[in-house]
C-alpha positions in Angstrom: -4.5 -12.5 9.0 -5.9 -9.8 11.9 -5.2 -7.1 9.2 -8.0 -8.5 7.1 -10.5 -8.6 10.1 -9.7 -5.4 11.2 -10.3 -3.6 7.4 -13.6 -5.4 7.8 -14.1 -4.1 11.1 -13.6 -0.8 9.9 -15.2 -0.8 6.9 -18.0 -3.4 6.2 -21.1 -0.5 7.1 -19.7 2.2 4.7 -19.7 -1.0 2.2 -22.7 -1.8 3.0 -24.3 1.5 2.0 -21.8 2.0 -0.8 -22.2 1.1 -4.8 -18.8 0.3 -7.3 -19.5 2.0 -10.2 -16.3 1.2 -12.2 -13.0 -1.1 -11.8 -10.1 0.1 -13.5 -6.7 -3.0 -13.7 -4.2 -1.3 -15.4 -1.1 -2.5 -16.0 0.4 -0.1 -13.4 -2.0 0.4 -11.2 -6.0 -0.2 -10.2 -8.4 2.0 -9.4 -12.1 1.7 -8.3 -14.6 4.3 -8.3 -17.8 4.2 -6.4 -21.2 5.7 -7.2 -20.6 9.0 -5.3 -17.2 9.9 -6.9 -15.0 8.5 -4.6 -11.7 6.6 -5.7 -9.2 4.3 -4.4 -5.7 2.7 -5.9 -3.8 0.2 -5.6 -0.7 -0.8 -7.6 -1.1 -3.7 -9.7 0.4 -7.1 -9.1 1.4 -8.5 -12.2 5.2 -9.5 -11.6 4.0 -13.4 -11.3 2.5 -13.0 -15.5 1.8 -17.0 -15.4 -1.1 -16.8 -12.9 -1.7 -13.0 -12.3 -2.8 -11.2 -15.5 -6.5 -12.0 -15.5 -9.1 -11.0 -12.9 -10.8 -14.5 -12.2 -13.9 -13.7 -9.9 -16.8 -14.9 -11.7 -19.0 -12.2 -10.0 -19.7 -9.1 -11.9 -19.1 -6.4 -9.3 -19.7 -3.4 -11.1 -23.2 -1.6 -10.1 -23.4 -3.9 -7.3 -22.8 -3.5 -3.3 -19.5 -2.7 -2.6 -19.3 -5.3 0.5 -19.5 -8.3 -2.2 -16.2 -7.4 -3.4 -14.9 -6.4 0.4 -15.4 -9.6 1.0 -12.8 -10.9 -0.9 -10.3 -9.3 1.4 -8.4 -12.8 2.1 -8.4 -13.9 -1.5 -5.1 -15.6 -1.9 -5.1 -14.4 -5.6 -3.4 -11.1 -6.4 -5.4 -9.4 -8.6 -8.2 -9.4 -6.6 -6.4 -8.7 -2.9 -5.5 -5.8 -5.6 -9.0 -4.7 -6.5 -10.2 -5.2 -2.8 -7.3 -3.0 -1.9 -8.2 0.1 -4.2 -11.8 -0.7 -3.2 -10.9 -0.3 0.7 -9.1 3.0 -0.2 -12.0 4.1 -2.1 -14.5 3.6 0.9 -12.1 5.2 3.2 -11.2 8.5 0.9 -12.8 10.7 2.9 -10.8 10.1 5.9 -7.7 9.9 4.1 -8.5 13.0 2.2 -8.8 14.9 5.5 -5.0 13.6 6.8 -2.2 16.1 6.5 0.0 16.7 3.6 2.9 14.7 3.3 6.0 17.8 3.8 9.0 15.5 3.2 9.1 14.7 7.0 9.9 10.9 6.8 13.1 10.9 7.1 13.2 13.2 9.9 10.4 11.2 11.8 12.2 7.9 11.2 15.6 9.6 12.8 17.4 8.9 10.0 20.9 11.2 8.7 24.1 10.1 7.2 25.4 6.5 8.6 22.1 5.6 9.1 20.9 1.8 7.7 17.4 1.1 6.4 15.6 -2.3 5.9 13.2 -1.6 2.6 10.9 -4.6 2.5 9.3 -3.9 -1.3 12.1 -2.3 -3.7 10.7 1.4 -4.1 14.0 3.2 -6.8 13.1 6.8 -5.8 12.9 6.5 -2.4 16.3 4.8 -2.0 17.7 7.5 -4.3 16.3 10.0 -2.0 18.3 8.3 1.2 21.3 7.6 -0.9 21.6 11.3 -1.7 21.7 11.9 2.0 24.2 9.3 3.1 21.6 6.3 4.4 22.4 2.9 3.5 19.5 0.8 2.3 18.9 -3.0 2.1 15.9 -4.4 -0.1 13.7 -7.3 0.1 11.3 -7.6 -3.3 10.2 -11.1 -3.5 8.2 -10.2 -6.6 11.5 -8.7 -8.2 13.5 -11.0 -7.5 15.4 -8.7 -4.9 17.8 -9.7 -2.0 17.4 -13.4 -0.1 14.6 -13.4 2.6 16.9 -15.8 5.2 19.7 -13.0 4.4 17.9 -9.7 4.5 15.8 -10.4 8.0 19.0 -11.6 9.9 20.7 -8.1 8.6 17.8 -6.2 10.0 17.6 -7.7 13.0 21.3 -7.0 13.7 22.1 -3.8 11.8 18.9 -1.5 11.0 18.4 1.6 12.5 14.7 1.8 10.3 12.5 0.0 8.0 10.3 1.1 5.3 7.5 -0.9 4.1 6.0 -0.1 0.6 2.2 -1.1 0.4 3.2 -3.8 -1.6 3.0 -6.0 1.7 -0.2 -4.8 2.1 -1.1 -6.9 -1.7 0.7 -9.9 -0.8 -1.1 -10.0 2.3 2.6 -10.4 3.9 2.5 -7.2 6.6 2.1 -9.1 9.6 4.4 -11.8 8.5 7.6 -9.3 8.1 7.2 -8.1 11.8 7.3 -12.2 12.6 10.9 -12.4 10.7 11.9 -9.2 12.7 11.4 -11.7 16.4 10.6 -9.0 17.8 13.0 -6.2 17.0 11.5 -2.9 17.1 12.3 -0.5 14.9 11.0 3.3 13.5 8.6 2.1 10.6 6.6 3.3 8.0 4.2 1.8 5.7 4.1 3.9 2.0 3.4 4.4 -1.5 -0.5 4.6 -3.2 -1.5 1.2 -2.0 -1.2 2.2 1.7 -4.2 1.9 3.6 -4.8 5.1 5.8 -6.7 3.7 8.5 -4.7 3.5 11.7 -6.5 1.2 13.5 -5.8 -1.6 11.1 -2.1 -1.9 12.2 -2.6 -1.5 16.3 -0.8 -5.4 16.4 1.8 -3.8 14.7 4.5 -1.7 15.5 4.1 0.6 12.7 4.7 4.5 13.7 3.9 6.3 10.1 1.5 6.0 7.1 1.8 7.8 4.2 -0.4 6.9 1.0 -1.9 8.8 -1.9 -5.0 10.5 -2.5 -6.6 11.3 -5.8 -8.0 14.7 -6.5 -8.2 14.6 -10.0 -10.1 11.6 -10.9 -10.7 11.8 -14.4 -7.2 12.0 -14.6 -6.1 9.6 -12.2 -8.3 7.1 -14.4 -6.5 8.5 -17.5 -3.1 7.7 -16.3 -4.3 3.9 -15.4 -5.6 3.6 -18.8 -2.8 4.4 -20.4 -0.1 2.3 -18.0 1.4 5.3 -16.3 3.4 4.9 -13.1 3.6 6.5 -10.0 5.0 9.7 -10.8 2.6 10.4 -13.2 -0.2 9.4 -10.8 0.7 12.0 -7.9 0.1 15.1 -10.7 -3.1 14.4 -10.0 -3.0 13.4 -6.2 -2.7 14.4 -3.1 0.4 12.6 -0.5 -1.0 12.2 2.7 1.0 11.4 6.2 -0.3 10.4 9.6 1.8 9.2 12.7 0.2 6.2 14.1 3.0 5.9 17.3 
């Protein structure tokens, strides 16, 4: 996957000079902190409980150079992948923190209005509710939550969707590029969003993504407490900023 290569290119120098402090694998979210206080988040993927509830890597990453974990970026184990994405967001913390606040312009920037139809990969109920409240119809596909049929969803998206919302579960599952392969050249205004989103525009340079919307922790102790206590996105956002950038 080219995205993995681009992530390594963007962060390998930073990772070589950074040290992992702690890894917090919570029920809802995972956080990685670095020795200088930076913190990154990623949603913990545990839907497939038979194989994804343990961190199977034999290495001890805490106290070690960040590049040791970053090199696992192509792992097919979703818990490992979760930890790597959280590390990526920690390494990118300063750049993400410098981005503008998400001021609620997403739907306008996607060109959505009453009567629009949106394809959503990765079901995110709060966004569905917001869109429904303004008369936008949403059809979702989420393999982990067993929502929708892949073939039916992508055929519909190619024919009828006005915009595409990618929740950042596609980053965790390493399927972001695959989504666009299924669209077979259909170009839609597209956002990749959620606390797991990687706010590095250049890693998406081969993809028709137009907007990134992510999360930067501002109260690190509060964030880590929420993760230890198995809290979800609404609680995490009490201790974070929502950030936003346009790519294309």
